[in-house]
C-alpha positions as CSV (number, residue, x, y, z in Angstrom):
1,M,15.4,84.0,-56.7
2,S,14.0,80.5,-56.5
3,I,10.5,79.8,-56.4
4,S,10.3,78.8,-52.8
5,E,12.0,82.1,-51.4
6,P,8.6,84.1,-51.6
7,F,7.0,81.0,-49.2
8,V,9.9,81.2,-47.3
9,R,9.8,84.7,-46.3
10,R,6.1,84.9,-45.5
11,P,5.6,82.1,-43.6
12,I,2.3,82.9,-42.2
13,A,0.8,83.5,-45.5
14,T,2.1,80.1,-46.7
15,S,0.2,78.5,-43.8
16,L,-3.2,80.3,-44.8
17,L,-2.7,79.0,-48.6
18,M,-2.1,75.6,-47.4
19,G,-5.0,75.8,-45.3
20,G,-7.1,77.1,-47.7
21,I,-6.1,74.3,-50.5
22,F,-6.8,71.6,-47.8
23,L,-10.3,72.9,-46.9
24,V,-11.2,73.3,-50.9
25,G,-10.2,69.5,-51.1
26,L,-12.5,68.2,-48.3
27,V,-15.1,70.0,-50.0
28,V,-14.6,68.6,-53.4
29,F,-13.7,65.4,-52.4
30,P,-17.2,63.9,-52.5
31,L,-17.9,65.4,-55.7
32,L,-15.1,63.4,-57.6
33,P,-16.2,61.0,-60.3
34,V,-16.3,57.1,-59.6
35,A,-13.7,54.9,-61.0
36,P,-14.5,53.8,-64.6
37,L,-14.2,50.0,-63.8
38,P,-15.4,49.6,-60.1
39,Q,-15.4,46.7,-58.4
40,V,-18.7,45.3,-58.6
41,D,-20.1,42.0,-57.4
42,F,-22.9,41.2,-59.3
43,P,-26.0,38.9,-57.8
44,T,-25.3,35.8,-59.2
45,I,-27.1,32.5,-58.8
46,S,-26.0,28.9,-59.5
47,V,-28.4,26.4,-60.3
48,S,-27.4,22.7,-60.5
49,A,-28.9,19.2,-61.5
50,S,-27.3,15.6,-62.0
51,L,-28.9,12.7,-63.8
52,P,-26.1,9.7,-63.7
53,G,-25.2,8.3,-67.1
54,A,-26.8,10.7,-69.2
55,S,-25.1,12.3,-72.1
56,P,-24.7,16.5,-72.4
57,E,-27.1,16.4,-75.4
58,T,-30.1,14.6,-73.3
59,M,-29.0,17.0,-70.2
60,A,-29.3,19.8,-72.6
61,S,-32.6,19.2,-74.0
62,S,-34.4,17.1,-70.8
63,V,-33.2,19.0,-68.0
64,A,-31.4,22.5,-68.8
65,T,-34.3,23.8,-71.2
66,P,-37.1,23.1,-68.9
67,L,-35.2,24.9,-66.6
68,E,-34.2,28.0,-68.3
69,T,-37.8,28.2,-70.0
70,Q,-38.8,29.2,-66.3
71,F,-35.7,31.2,-65.2
72,A,-36.4,33.2,-68.6
73,Q,-39.5,34.9,-66.8
74,I,-37.5,36.0,-63.7
75,S,-37.7,39.7,-63.4
76,G,-34.2,41.7,-63.1
77,L,-32.7,38.7,-65.0
78,S,-29.4,40.2,-66.8
79,Q,-27.7,37.2,-68.3
80,M,-28.1,33.4,-68.3
81,T,-25.5,30.9,-69.1
82,S,-25.4,26.6,-68.9
83,T,-22.9,24.4,-69.0
84,N,-24.0,20.6,-69.7
85,A,-21.6,17.9,-69.1
86,L,-21.9,13.9,-68.6
87,G,-24.5,13.4,-66.0
88,S,-24.9,17.3,-64.8
89,T,-26.1,20.6,-65.9
90,N,-25.1,23.8,-64.5
91,I,-26.9,27.3,-65.1
92,T,-25.5,30.6,-63.9
93,L,-28.1,33.2,-63.5
94,Q,-26.7,36.8,-63.0
95,F,-29.2,39.5,-61.8
96,D,-29.5,43.3,-62.1
97,L,-27.4,45.4,-59.3
98,N,-30.6,46.7,-57.8
99,R,-32.0,43.1,-57.5
100,N,-32.0,41.7,-54.0
101,I,-30.4,38.3,-54.1
102,D,-32.6,37.2,-51.4
103,A,-35.7,37.8,-53.2
104,A,-33.9,36.4,-56.6
105,A,-33.5,33.2,-54.9
106,Q,-37.0,32.5,-54.2
107,D,-38.0,33.3,-58.0
108,V,-35.3,30.6,-58.6
109,Q,-36.8,28.0,-56.2
110,T,-40.4,28.9,-57.9
111,G,-39.0,28.6,-61.3
112,I,-37.5,25.1,-60.1
113,D,-40.8,23.8,-59.0
114,A,-42.8,25.3,-61.9
115,A,-40.2,23.0,-64.0
116,G,-40.6,19.7,-62.1
117,G,-43.2,18.3,-64.2
118,Q,-41.0,18.7,-67.3
119,L,-37.8,17.2,-65.8
120,P,-36.9,13.3,-66.3
121,K,-39.1,11.4,-64.0
122,N,-35.6,9.2,-63.0
123,L,-34.1,12.6,-61.7
124,P,-32.5,11.4,-58.6
125,T,-32.9,14.6,-56.6
126,P,-34.6,17.8,-57.3
127,P,-32.0,20.7,-58.9
128,T,-30.6,23.0,-56.3
129,Y,-29.3,26.4,-56.0
130,R,-26.6,28.5,-54.3
131,K,-26.0,32.0,-53.8
132,V,-22.6,32.0,-55.2
133,N,-20.9,33.0,-58.4
134,P,-19.2,29.9,-59.8
135,A,-16.3,32.2,-61.3
136,D,-15.1,33.2,-58.0
137,S,-11.9,31.5,-56.9
138,P,-11.9,29.5,-53.5
139,I,-11.3,31.3,-50.5
140,L,-9.9,28.6,-48.4
141,I,-8.5,24.8,-49.6
142,L,-8.3,22.1,-46.8
143,A,-6.5,19.0,-47.5
144,V,-7.5,15.8,-45.4
145,H,-5.5,12.9,-45.0
146,S,-4.5,10.2,-42.6
147,D,-1.5,8.0,-42.7
148,V,-3.4,4.7,-40.6
149,L,-7.4,5.1,-42.2
150,P,-8.5,4.1,-45.6
151,V,-9.5,6.3,-48.3
152,T,-12.9,5.7,-48.1
153,T,-13.1,6.5,-44.4
154,V,-11.2,10.0,-45.1
155,D,-13.8,10.8,-47.5
156,D,-16.6,9.8,-45.3
157,Y,-15.6,11.8,-42.4
158,A,-14.6,14.9,-44.8
159,E,-18.0,14.8,-46.7
160,N,-20.4,14.0,-44.0
161,I,-19.0,15.4,-41.1
162,L,-16.4,18.3,-41.9
163,A,-17.8,19.5,-45.0
164,Q,-21.6,19.7,-42.9
165,Q,-19.8,21.6,-40.3
166,I,-18.2,24.2,-42.3
167,S,-21.2,24.9,-44.3
168,Q,-23.1,25.9,-41.5
169,I,-20.6,28.9,-40.8
170,S,-22.3,32.3,-41.6
171,G,-21.3,33.7,-44.7
172,I,-20.1,30.2,-46.2
173,A,-21.8,30.2,-50.1
174,Q,-20.4,26.9,-51.1
175,V,-18.3,23.7,-50.3
176,S,-17.1,21.8,-52.6
177,I,-15.2,18.2,-52.0
178,G,-12.7,16.7,-54.5
179,G,-10.9,13.6,-55.1
180,Q,-13.4,11.4,-53.1
181,Q,-13.1,7.5,-53.3
182,K,-16.3,5.7,-53.0
183,P,-16.6,2.3,-51.8
184,A,-17.6,-0.3,-54.1
185,V,-19.5,-3.4,-54.2
186,R,-18.9,-6.4,-55.7
187,V,-21.7,-9.2,-56.1
188,Q,-20.8,-12.9,-56.7
189,I,-23.6,-15.4,-58.0
190,D,-23.7,-19.0,-57.8
191,P,-25.5,-19.9,-61.2
192,T,-26.5,-23.5,-59.9
193,K,-28.4,-21.8,-57.2
194,L,-29.8,-19.0,-59.1
195,A,-31.4,-22.0,-61.5
196,A,-32.8,-23.7,-58.6
197,L,-34.8,-21.0,-57.6
198,G,-36.1,-20.2,-61.4
199,L,-34.1,-16.9,-61.8
200,Q,-31.8,-15.7,-64.4
201,M,-28.7,-13.5,-64.6
202,E,-31.1,-10.7,-66.2
203,D,-33.2,-11.1,-63.2
204,V,-30.3,-10.0,-60.6
205,A,-28.7,-7.3,-63.0
206,A,-32.3,-5.7,-63.0
207,V,-32.6,-5.8,-59.6
208,I,-29.1,-4.3,-58.8
209,S,-29.7,-1.6,-61.5
210,A,-33.1,-0.6,-59.7
211,A,-31.8,-0.4,-56.2
212,T,-28.9,2.0,-57.3
213,V,-28.3,4.7,-59.8
214,D,-24.5,4.7,-59.5
215,A,-22.8,2.6,-62.2
216,P,-19.2,3.0,-63.6
217,K,-19.3,5.6,-66.5
218,G,-17.2,8.1,-68.0
219,S,-15.8,10.0,-71.0
220,I,-12.8,10.0,-73.2
221,N,-12.1,13.7,-74.2
222,G,-9.5,14.0,-77.4
223,P,-8.2,17.0,-79.5
224,T,-10.6,16.3,-82.4
225,R,-13.6,14.3,-81.1
226,A,-15.0,13.3,-77.0
227,M,-16.7,10.0,-76.6
228,T,-18.8,9.0,-73.5
229,I,-18.3,5.4,-72.1
230,Y,-21.5,3.5,-70.9
231,D,-20.6,0.6,-68.7
232,T,-23.5,-2.0,-68.1
233,I,-23.8,-4.6,-65.2
234,N,-22.3,-8.0,-65.8
235,C,-23.5,-11.2,-64.0
């Protein structure tokens, strides 16, 4: 006799048994334990600040430290990490699961305002924050190119029109632009006319430096050391 023979001989009893097992399953389903590794998104806020030309050490001591001191006083903050590079600082704040992200964002803005007096006076713009996890991968990547327009014009359209419109869509947390090519300005000076006006090359360089914070800078990263490049204006 096979194991299925009793069930074949008694179809009604078999149907009732299966119905009973099904009902028991419906009752105990809500009581099943949660998976040991659930997919959880912690409330995360990313704060960024920039100071063109500043070394990573300067960004850490002059920009990141005052901000971290204020952020450490926010309730519900579970983790805080910072990354300092040439001319930029990024601070990632992770809060408890029961912390409301909008309320946390208000506390972060209050911390930025409180640290304003301790930040460098030559900071081009105040630090900004975004309610987004920088560790998350981009959801959508768009490539913009043109066969007739120069790269600087394409960059202007992408940064000032396309990115602005995309950032206004509901649910968009961050729009990042890469591969920009900014236009450069070359200044030619006639030394004779400059001397006739009683000015020197240093005077012109000082005016140009005061008019803009942008200057060619960079870094060289090697396997054992990293060097920062500081370029000055030559007239």
